[in-house]
MITITI-149196 format. One record per atom (N, C-alpha, C, O): x, y, z; residue in three letters. Coordinates in steps of 0.001 Angstrom, whole numbers, plus 500000, padded with zeros to 6 digits. Layout:
<sites>
XYZALA...
</sites>
This chain:
<sites>
448545440994182543MET450211441473182075MET449868440305180910MET450019440659179741MET449568439397181084LYS449894438226179897LYS449260438431179018LYS449773438413177900LYS447832438718179198ALA446469438872178767ALA446224439735177521ALA445544439433176540ALA447048441103177794PHE447219442333177796PHE448246442216176451PHE447908442870175465PHE449342441503176381LEU450322441541175689LEU449983440444174862LEU450948440086174187LEU449044439840174692LYS448515438548173559LYS447436439823173235LYS447258439861172017LYS446864440599173752LEU446167441212173081LEU446731442347171889LEU446286442707170799LEU447815442664172611VAL448912444057171302VAL449385442714170476VAL449325443019169285VAL449865441245170627ALA450323440759170085ALA451962441386169938ALA452432441662168835ALA452446441495170750ILE453719441995170948ILE454801441258170270ILE455892441806170109ILE454567439978169833GLU455546438983168860GLU455534439637167525GLU456500439537166769GLU454315440396167176HIS454339440698166170HIS455252442094165469HIS455311442390164275HIS455792442676166424SER456904443436166639SER458110443290165557SER458484444288164942SER458717441996165339VAL459335441335164084VAL459124441942162733VAL459927442084161811VAL457621442329162843PHE457598442766161086PHE458347444084161157PHE459225444201160302PHE458171445204162077ALA458488446371161813ALA459869446477162419ALA460460447395161851ALA460579445938163294LEU461641446303163823LEU462625446361162978LEU463224447436162996LEU463105445370162044PRO464409445058161586PRO464355446248160538PRO465531446496160271PRO463639446977159922PHE463463448004159167PHE463951448848159421PHE464814449415158752PHE463274449352161093ALA463900450499161875ALA465272450337161936ALA465885451404161916ALA466132449057162023TYR467413449008162578TYR468146449192161360TYR469201449826161330TYR467460448494160041LEU468413448793158885LEU468515450120158588LEU469648450523158323LEU467625450889158566SER467465452591158368SER468636452831159404SER469805452771159023SER468279453127160829ALA469676453506161802ALA470753452957160878ALA471386453702160130ALA470980451477160948LEU472392451101160884LEU473365451425159607LEU474589451300159582LEU472412451921158440THR472620452317157507THR473288453496157608THR474444453569157192THR472737454437158099VAL473234455592158563VAL474607456101159392VAL475388457039159234VAL474481454806160526MET475511454993160944MET476978454579160587MET478036454839161161MET476566453466158861THR477657453035158431THR478085454271157191THR479147454301156568THR477161455048157085ARG477660455934156764ARG478939457072156959ARG479897457524156332ARG478141457221158492ASP478926458064159094ASP480030457699159916ASP480376458171160999ASP480582456692159165GLY482061456710159669GLY481843455025160320GLY482846454351160552GLY480690454564160526GLY480694453080160373GLY480560452681162553GLY480360451583163074GLY480783454155163317LYS480340453129164601LYS479112453247165135LYS478373454185164838LYS478810452384165903VAL477562452130166229VAL476848452457166999VAL476656451543167801VAL476236453433167247ARG475698453986168523ARG474423453417169117ARG473256453536168744ARG475152452530170509TRP474186451675170704TRP472907452064171669TRP471999451265171896TRP472958453404172205ALA472404454077173078ALA471209454331171882ALA470146453709171850ALA471549455200171076ASP470689455628170029ASP469453453925169335ASP468235453924169152ASP470339452905169164LEU469401451700168838LEU468389451263169981LEU467249450847169771LEU468926451407171101LEU468082451029172076LEU466847451565172304LEU465837450902172545LEU466941453322172196ILE465658454462172373ILE464828453930170964ILE463601453883170869ILE465676453594170036ILE464872453383168572ILE463504452440168730ILE462319452613168448ILE464340451263169373THR463528449966169698THR462479450286170608THR461353449853170366THR462714451077171759ILE461922451304172852ILE460813452463172119ILE459703452611172629ILE461100453025171250ALA460294453846170710ALA458938453024169716ALA457717453176169710ALA459803452200169005MET459342451132168295MET457896450707168720MET456724450921168409MET458621450005169584VAL457619449256170820VAL456242449422171401VAL455132448895171475VAL457176450776171884GLY456172451658172402GLY454866452095171551GLY453715452124171986GLY455350452472170070ALA454095453294169477ALA453475452013169261ALA452300451885169604ALA454310450704168558ARG453330449748168131ARG452354448999169266ARG451425448270168918ARG452588449191170275THR451814448458171530THR450660449495171437THR449619449035170968THR450635451375171948PHE450121451915171525PHE449030451430170591PHE447934451045170998PHE449474451479169017ALA448695451347168390ALA447860449912168229ALA446635449851168126ALA448680448881168228MET447280447483168369MET446523447722169956MET445409447201170008MET446824448200170826ALA445580448784172093ALA444476449411171559ALA443377448856171584ALA444686450829170933ALA443552451350170674ALA443097450864169482ALA441870450961169512ALA443504450329168315ASN442765449638167525ASN442033448280168455ASN440897448208167984ASN442135447478169257ARG441312446386169688ARG440684447558170203ARG439784447658169370ARG440458448848171255ILE439442449212171797ILE438324449278171011ILE437151448962171208ILE439346450097169396ILE438318450893168853ILE437322449897168248ILE436100450043168271ILE437959448910167727ASP437229447801167012ASP436436446715168028ASP435833445786167491ASP436437446799169081ARG436027445857170057ARG434724444868169673ARG434547443652169612ARG433655446452169375HIS432304445790168981HIS432057445232167465HIS430952444984166981HIS432881445138167045ILE433035444817165115ILE433748443542165640ILE433677442509164974ILE434348443574166668ASP435116441873167026ASP434244441331167522ASP434044440169167168ASP433507441840168375ALA432520440842168838ALA431561440248167892ALA430962439273168343ALA431163440729166243ARG430197440110165697ARG430872439215164778ARG430308438415164032ARG432323439437164902ASN433132438120163631ASN433600437002164772ASN434111437017165891ASN433011435816163606PRO433214434592164583PRO434483434832164692PRO434703434809165903PRO435574435078164065ARG437481434912163643ARG437444435811165054ARG437877435258166065ARG437080436800165126THR437954437738166133THR437013437788168038THR437231438428169067THR436090436848167672ALA434965437124168863ALA435790436581170321ALA435371436761171465ALA436955435935169971ASN437696435308171316ASN438993436423171976ASN439722436231172950ASN438927437853170847ARG439884438470171274ARG439081438803173043ARG437968438653173549ARG440357439284173452GLU440787439794175121GLU439606440805175983GLU439306440970177165GLU439144441360174652LEU438458442862175309LEU437454441960175149LEU437174441646176306LEU436659441281174328VAL435653440801173749VAL435031439799175156VAL434183439997176026VAL435773438892174887THR435821437903176230THR435628438238177823THR435047437671178749THR436421439473177685GLY436549440042178813GLY438119439963179729GLY438612440709180574GLY438479438960179227ALA440345438517179882ALA440564440206180137ALA440423440597181296ALA440798440892179411VAL440897442441179490VAL440104443507179585VAL439691443876178486VAL439709444192180570SER439141445234180493SER439373446418179854SER440539446809179804SER438210447295179183VAL438589448249178348VAL439630449549179298VAL440617450207178970VAL438987449486180291ARG440397450128181163ARG441470449939181723ARG442279450665182300ARG441371448477181408THR443150448266181435THR443850448438180022THR445020448779179849THR442994448163179130ALA443390448183177882ALA443809449554177547ALA444868449703176938ALA442944450782177946TRP443275452150177756TRP444510452591178124TRP445309453271177480TRP444600452067179397THR445614452139181152THR447060452196180448THR447955453007180686THR447074450744179181GLY448214450041178678GLY448646451120177936GLY449612451857178134GLY447522451130176743ALA447652452109175573ALA448216453669176131ALA449021454312175457ALA447642454205177534ALA448577455550177208ALA449582455221178218ALA449575456186178983ALA450378454433178594VAL451604454156179071VAL452595454133178212VAL453715454610178394VAL451988453282176754ALA452653452832175404ALA453292454433174857ALA454415454683174420ALA452020455439175087LEU452169456334174428LEU452970457346174875LEU453297458271174132LEU453329457263176043VAL454015457910176906VAL455229457755177139VAL456015458495177731VAL455486456023176294VAL457269455696176486VAL457417456449175082VAL458415457103174779VAL456290456273174259PHE457170456458172890PHE457337458094172653PHE458119458587171839PHE456460458825173515LEU456956460462173495LEU458156460514174255LEU459108461231173947LEU458130459889175077GLY459675460071176193GLY460694459647175129GLY461647460418175012GLY460679458569174329ALA462052457889173951ALA462102458601172558ALA463075458242171895ALA461243459579171914ALA461005460325170867ALA462109461872171440ALA463123462263170861ALA461665462301172338ALA462390463402173138ALA463580463037173553ALA464285464037173685ALA464226461895173868LEU465546461335174291LEU466178461266173075LEU467392461289173277LEU465921461193171916LEU466297461084170600LEU467124462747169810LEU468306462986169562LEU466298463305169685ASN466480464551169294ASN465383465425169150ASN464258464941169024ASN465557466655169150PRO464374467888168894PRO463197467586167774PRO461979467599167951PRO464071467261166348LEU463103466946165518LEU462469465662165308LEU461478465660164578LEU462791464757165727CYS461710463514166488CYS460837464029167576CYS459725463521167430CYS460866464738168495LEU459875465491169194LEU459062465758168922LEU458040465354169477LEU459053466640167852LEU458429467616167149LEU457426466726165973LEU456350467117165520LEU458025465633165700LEU457210464774164789LEU456526463665165508LEU455961462759164896LEU456577463736166852SER456158462369166908SER454842462457166966SER454339461516166351SER453572463607167718PRO452362463770167780PRO451896463368166066PRO450830462805165818PRO452843463748165048LEU452582463372163704LEU452213461482163178LEU451335460922162521LEU453460461049163928ALA453582459680163990ALA452464458681164208ALA452278457563163726ALA451482459716165442VAL450681458948166124VAL449153459104165321VAL448134458712165890VAL449110459625164145VAL447758460344164081VAL447321459282163012VAL446131459031162823VAL448429458613162258PRO447479457428161583PRO447712456140162202PRO447652455241161364PRO447960455733163390LEU447795454741164527LEU446403454597165166LEU445924453548165595LEU445891455678165163VAL444798455704165895VAL443593456129164558VAL442484455705164882VAL443575456730163402VAL442723456848162195VAL442411455583161516VAL441349455406160920VAL443743454327161651TYR443737453280161071TYR442488452533161430TYR441845452095160475TYR442045452317162598PRO440741451496163117PRO439711451839162471PRO438994451065161837PRO439523453321162610TYR438671454217162104TYR438480453885160001TYR437415454156159445TYR438922453675159711GLY439318454077158417GLY438353452911157852GLY437911453099156719GLY438050451947158397LYS437209451140157632LYS435854451121157837LYS435217450070157764LYS435223452450158149ARG434027452745158842ARG433652453799157835ARG432499454188157649ARG434628454191157255PHE434633455463156049PHE435146455492154634PHE434827456348153810PHE436083454344154389THR436483454382153264THR436914452707152843THR436698451927153771THR437147452449152329ASP437754451078151195ASP438927450815150968ASP439381449989150177ASP439441451491151639TRP440894451606151585TRP441669451532152805TRP442811451914152549TRP441550451220153965PRO442298451480155100PRO443740450873154959PRO444641451313155674PRO443889450239154385HIS444741449486154369HIS446101450440153867HIS447299450319154120HIS445390451374153093ALA446427452363152477ALA446807453216153907ALA447873453793154123ALA445678453135154783ILE446504454334156005ILE447074453216157160ILE447549453465158269ILE446907452204156657LEU448060450818157399LEU449270450971156839LEU450321451108157464LEU449146450949155691ALA450683451817155203ALA451461452789155651ALA452547452498156152ALA450965454358155529LEU451141455279155798LEU451926455045157393LEU453112455325157573LEU451124454549158349ALA451563454206159860ALA453048453460159763ALA453990453937160395ALA453260451950158725GLN454190451842158820GLN455701452562158051GLN456837452136157842GLN455230453408157882MET456034453913157025MET456913454774157964MET458066455065157646MET456247455248159333VAL457354455589160099VAL458386455428160411VAL459336456208160479VAL458245453882160739GLY459496453008161484GLY460731453414160853GLY461666453938161459GLY460701453080159254PRO461847453647158959PRO463010454690158972PRO464185454678159339PRO461706456081158106MET461821457223158221MET462528457783159934MET463575458331160276MET461039457178160816GLY461803457902161732GLY463204457265162467GLY464035457991163013GLY463281456277162412ALA465002455673162566ALA465904456838161748ALA466915457537161803ALA465141456606161231TRP466716457480160363TRP467023458863160824TRP468113459289161204TRP465551459684160702LEU465511460916161793LEU466150460699163018LEU466569461725163553LEU466354459568163656ALA466791459389165251ALA468291459190165259ALA469071459039166200ALA468489459233163882VAL470014459149163826VAL470952460426163613VAL471839460851164354VAL470477460938162323THR470940462404161779THR469973463332162419THR470559464346162798THR468969463343162620GLY468415464723163363GLY467673465801162417GLY467030466773162814GLY467921465390160979THR467372466227160049THR466778465173158571THR466933463969158366THR466193466058157882PHE465777465035156516PHE466583465368155588PHE466194464970154490PHE468024466215155555GLU468996466151154841GLU469563464930154553GLU470204464232155339GLU469256464645153172GLY469957463209152893GLY469371461872152772GLY469789460725152615GLY468144462511152917SER467103461523153880SER466232460692152555SER465113460241152801SER466817460540151203GLY466011460493150213GLY466110458673150023GLY465271458111149318GLY467156457914150690PRO467224456687150916PRO466188456232151650PRO465486455286151295PRO465954457228153287ALA464883456531153969ALA463671456300153808ALA463024455319154174ALA463141457777152906TRP462017457866151961TRP461653456351151017TRP460487455983150879TRP462726455642150470VAL462576454210149706VAL461953453538150567VAL460820453061150490VAL462832453488151552LEU463042452254152417LEU461418452388153121LEU460671451414153038LEU461037453433153685ALA460085453847154459ALA458470453413153046ALA457460452888153514ALA458501453584152210LEU457936453187150767LEU457619452004151130LEU456668451608151805LEU458728451293150499ALA458542449902150494ALA458033448512151877ALA457455447436151723ALA458496449096152965VAL457559448900154339VAL456317448605154325VAL455596447625154510VAL456200450245153923GLY454439450586153604GLY454036449977152898GLY452965449478153245GLY454497449628151625LEU453741448896150666LEU453759447178151092LEU452818446441150800LEU454440446916151497TRP454758445353152089TRP454066445167152899TRP453234444296152648TRP453994445739154106ILE452612445687154952ILE451281445939154447ILE450386445095154486ILE451112447485153814GLY449252447269153099GLY449774445908152557GLY449682444959153335GLY450263445704151438GLY449487444352150799GLY449632443299151392GLY448991442421150815GLY450149442938152251PHE450046441542153230PHE448296442020154277PHE447487441303154865PHE448363443353154086ASP447082443352155098ASP445934442985153893ASP445081442109154037ASP446063443711152845LEU445227443227151554LEU444243441335152188LEU443169440890152594LEU445834440886151782ILE445566439390151798ILE444817439117153028ILE443648438739152957ILE445620439341154547TYR444857439096155537TYR443222439613155603TYR442266438887155877TYR443179440961155300ALA441325441064154731ALA440514440156154182ALA439392439981154656ALA440845439627153381CYS440208438292152620CYS439836437406153012CYS439394436590152203CYS439806437047154596GLN439379435954155239GLN438298436462155735GLN437621435558156224GLN437643437834155880ASP437000438644156539ASP436021438880155420ASP434924438617155911ASP435901439149154487ALA435243439607153059ALA433741439348153332ALA433052440360153205ALA433285438572153571GLU431836438283153530GLU431342438592154712GLU430153438911154688GLU432024438605156050VAL431418438769157361VAL431757440574157469VAL431199441394158198VAL432779440775156543ASP432611442047156470ASP431325443308155699ASP430939444415156076ASP431091442715154873ARG430047443073153794ARG428594443016154838ARG427875444014154869ARG428338442133155436ARG427347441595156698ARG426998442617157456ARG425878443128157432ARG428025443010158243ILE428285444154159307ILE428817445212158971ILE429422445747159900ILE428851445806157913GLY428940446908157458GLY430521447558157487GLY430782448761157495GLY431309446656157499VAL432668447094157638VAL433667447152156131VAL433872446183155401VAL434013448074155995ARG434810448835154710ARG436066448014154729ARG436716447842155761ARG436490447358153201SER438003447131152670SER437848446796151389SER436793446743150757SER439153446527150952VAL439407445851149435VAL438679445114149144VAL437665445351148487VAL439116443776149676PRO438388442702149409PRO436735442753149623PRO436119442063148811PRO435695443681150886ALA434594443702151001ALA433739444460149510ALA432924444141148644ALA434437445452149869ARG434248446042148067ARG434270445715146977ARG433316445954146237ARG435576444948146479TYR435699445001145306TYR436131443209145165TYR436681442862144120TYR435902442347146049GLY435845440861145838GLY437567440274146625GLY438458440840147260GLY437424439454146333VAL438486438715146550VAL439504438490145764VAL440588438726146298VAL439543438119144687PRO440563438164143853PRO441232439302143304PRO442417439484143027PRO439982440200143184PHE440648441575143407PHE441700441929144010PHE442845442198143646PHE441174441896144968ALA442435441826146645ALA443689441082146281ALA444776441602146535ALA443621439921145712LEU444835439238146232LEU445896439518144447LEU447102439312144316LEU444909440026143333ARG445636440357142400ARG446189441781142984ARG447384441886142706ARG445847442556143481LEU446293443993144064LEU447445443786144879LEU448513444381144730LEU447124442669146003SER448319442712146720SER449719442243145804SER450849442661146056SER449403441339144755THR450660440820143921THR450875441997143107THR452068441750142929THR450701443078142465VAL451046444262142201VAL451864444971143069VAL452999445340142768VAL451246445203144293VAL451811445913145163VAL453198445538145733VAL454085446354145980VAL453272444231145907HIS454674443292146423HIS455351443742145422HIS456397444382145533HIS454837443458144437VAL456320443723142713VAL456564445138143085VAL457762445186143363VAL456191445975143189VAL456492447627143467VAL457379447709144893VAL458177448608145158VAL457040446509145788THR457441446556147123THR459137446221146468THR460133446911146685THR459059444959145634PHE460571444315145402PHE461394445345145028PHE462497445605145510PHE460575446165143780GLY461355446862143407GLY461847448315143925GLY462405449157143221GLY461594448414145021LEU461746449947145820LEU462951448758147288LEU463312449157148395LEU463182447628146774PHE463914447420148271PHE465381447245147314PHE466506447233147814PHE465104447120145906VAL466323446791144597VAL466530448415145125VAL467389448532145999VAL465911449552144737TRP466556450715144387TRP467036451011145686TRP468113451606145654TRP466437450718147197PHE467335451282148053PHE468513450543148234PHE469442451041148869PHE468583449553147813GLY469873448765147970GLY470583449243147080GLY471721448899147400GLY470661450034145823GLU471364450481145107GLU471670452145145792GLU472724452765145650GLU470653452545146417LEU470886454053146635LEU472016454387147783LEU472524455489147989LEU472352452828148665VAL473114453460149674VAL474633451976149467VAL475513451582150232VAL474316451687148373GLY475449450725147933GLY475873449474148690GLY477038449184148962GLY474823448791148988LEU474617447326149802LEU475304446348148377LEU474986446280147190LEU476453445637149273GLY476773444694148505GLY476065443089148433GLY474910442966148841GLY476788441917147915TRP476176441347147661TRP474882440441148636TRP473741440103148321TRP475786440233150095PRO474217439807150300PRO473067440107150947PRO472190439411151459PRO473284441621150796TRP471529442075150510TRP470719441694149424TRP469490441651149468TRP471536441370148280TRP471094440856147075TRP470566439220147103TRP469702438818146324TRP471155438441148015VAL470643436967148164VAL469509437170149173VAL468491436483149085VAL469633437940149969GLY468444438649151333GLY467418438982150049GLY466252438785150391GLY467484439221149321LEU466476439897148294LEU465707438888146965LEU464591439002146456LEU466694438015146718ALA466477436700146087ALA465113436126146941ALA463906436088146703ALA466105435645148216LEU465499435040148997LEU463655435517149447LEU462597434896149544LEU464046436782149598THR462425437752149457THR461648437311148507THR460483437060148815THR462124437088147010ALA461057436980145960ALA461065435587146114ALA460858435065145019ALA461209434795146975VAL460689433472146965VAL459769433362148048VAL458968432453147826VAL459499434171149569ALA459127434025150328ALA457811435419149296ALA456629435189149551ALA457958436172148686PHE456763436240148059PHE456422435503147251PHE455263435177147508PHE456701435130146566GLY456152433960145441GLY455422432831146690GLY454220432837146424GLY455539432368147292TYR455124431373148429TYR453926432140148732TYR452788431728148506TYR454257433460149338GLN452803433665149953GLN451446433875148830GLN450243433639148944GLN452151434343147896HIS451133434498146750HIS450647433425145838HIS450101433546144741HIS450979432261146564THR450878430760145754THR449802430301146804THR448642430086146453THR450103430198147735VAL449781429546149094VAL448115430069149223VAL447112429431149545VAL448234431027148959VAL446635432137149272VAL445886432063147668VAL446503432573146733VAL445057431658147516THR443626431705146564THR442500431801146611THR441954431118147477THR441547432742145658PRO440226432716146105PRO439751432080146324PRO438732432301146978PRO440057430965146006THR438859429599146634THR439495428498147372THR439182427307147367THR440986429437148377ASP441451428441149135ASP442150429552150096ASP443278429931149779ASP441462430152151388LEU442220431138152145LEU442749430522153655LEU443282431283154463LEU442542429020153965SER442603428394154666SER444152428815155419SER444344428768156634SER445066429183154499ARG446601429269154603ARG447088430642154729ARG448284430915154622ARG445774431889155054VAL446308432666155343VAL447247433251156385VAL448147434035156085VAL447019432869157528ASN447711432686158665ASN449370432380158480ASN450390432843158990ASN449083431394157515ARG450787430717157318ARG451548431929155964ARG452739432158155756ARG450581432379155404ALA451419433566154321ALA451468434362155052ALA452665434641155111ALA450611435370156131PHE450995436354157046PHE451678436013157898PHE452726435925157258PHE451951435716158958PHE452623435497159907PHE454060434934159131PHE454954435701158773PHE454102433205158915THR455550432877158449THR456037433724157557THR456724434564158138THR455987433938156099ALA456140434808154996ALA456837435939155380ALA458035436138155176ALA455981436750155998ASN456502438179156468ASN457237438353157574ASN457877439333157954ASN457049437110158130GLY458415437476159454GLY459682436802158618GLY460811437292158619GLY459366435793158020PHE460860435536157269PHE461546436697156279PHE462754436937156280PHE460620437335155484VAL461177438475155056VAL461715439618155932VAL462926439837155933VAL460893440342156663GLY461640441214157559GLY463148440546158459GLY464248440960158826GLY462741439905158480ILE464390438565159532ILE465379438565158423ILE466490438887158844ILE465357438337157273ALA465880437647156137ALA466827439003155183ALA468018439124154899ALA465623439842154915LEU466489441425154881LEU467596441587155536LEU468793441538155253LEU466738441868156822PHE467832442727158000PHE469202441546157843PHE470314441968157528PHE469007440341158052ALA469821439827158371ALA471356439724157414ALA472548439856157693ALA470714439469156389PHE471598439849155046PHE472338441496154886PHE473429441795154401PHE471671442049155268ALA472048443380155275ALA472768444039156533ALA473523445002156666ALA472450443505157027LEU473673443668158902LEU475085442716158412LEU476280443008158364LEU474502441745158160GLY475906440707156976GLY477045441658156310GLY478258441746156502GLY476421442124155714ASP476884443124154835ASP477470444610155060ASP478537445040154623ASP476572445254155802LEU477141445854156653LEU478208445832157552LEU479102446675157627LEU478044444626158366VAL479148444304158940VAL480597444184158316VAL481657444537158832VAL480405443655157196TYR481630442971156941TYR481857444419156291TYR482966444723156730TYR481398445535155445ARG482024446504154773ARG482858447331155946ARG483549448303155642ARG
</sites>
């Protein structure tokens, strides 16, 4: 179990969960301010289930690629710490948990849940047929905020803010996936794995990630305006701007040694800080 949880990097749920909570709590505040704790619990189960399935499927599908990359050659499916059968079993259980949680929420979530699974499976294959697998990852990450909104409302009516937040989260994660992929650009070219850094070069990928994160920041601003968030949200956004700037300063085309610091530290901070300040505003109001 410990090896499987390490395989799916369960701690990285911190990137997506805060925005699902933000989406759900925004709707609850708009609809009278009563927190529906049961819905939040089921949303959490759905998010963790979906992400666990996605990571397990990704590792299974990519295990032969991982074995050829020195950076990933020590992953659990490559070393044998986790068997393929165990990984498939864990993925299947996680998928059932996700679908079950969707069924508990409302009929619309259950109806749409298979569609949410599609980009989770397509993403690892994307690096085999497109130079832009990061866009598929962005699409997969949009599901969290959008799904949480639908979990509370059960309808697409009035869901404009959720689409803005979902697009912001998708671009945010897609943008830092561009940065993360830079460290494998040379290996990817050699073994035939496709990505923006492998196809267009690391400098282009880093410039593109900067543009994507500028757009992301604009979408976060737009979301705050649409739902009427107060000054704590704007303080959180100011800190987010600092984190984005730090991320794009410490990683350069000639120095990729701090990619993990940018990827895990800065982006983990963005998710937690934005949610914390938004939560403060929602509680205050």
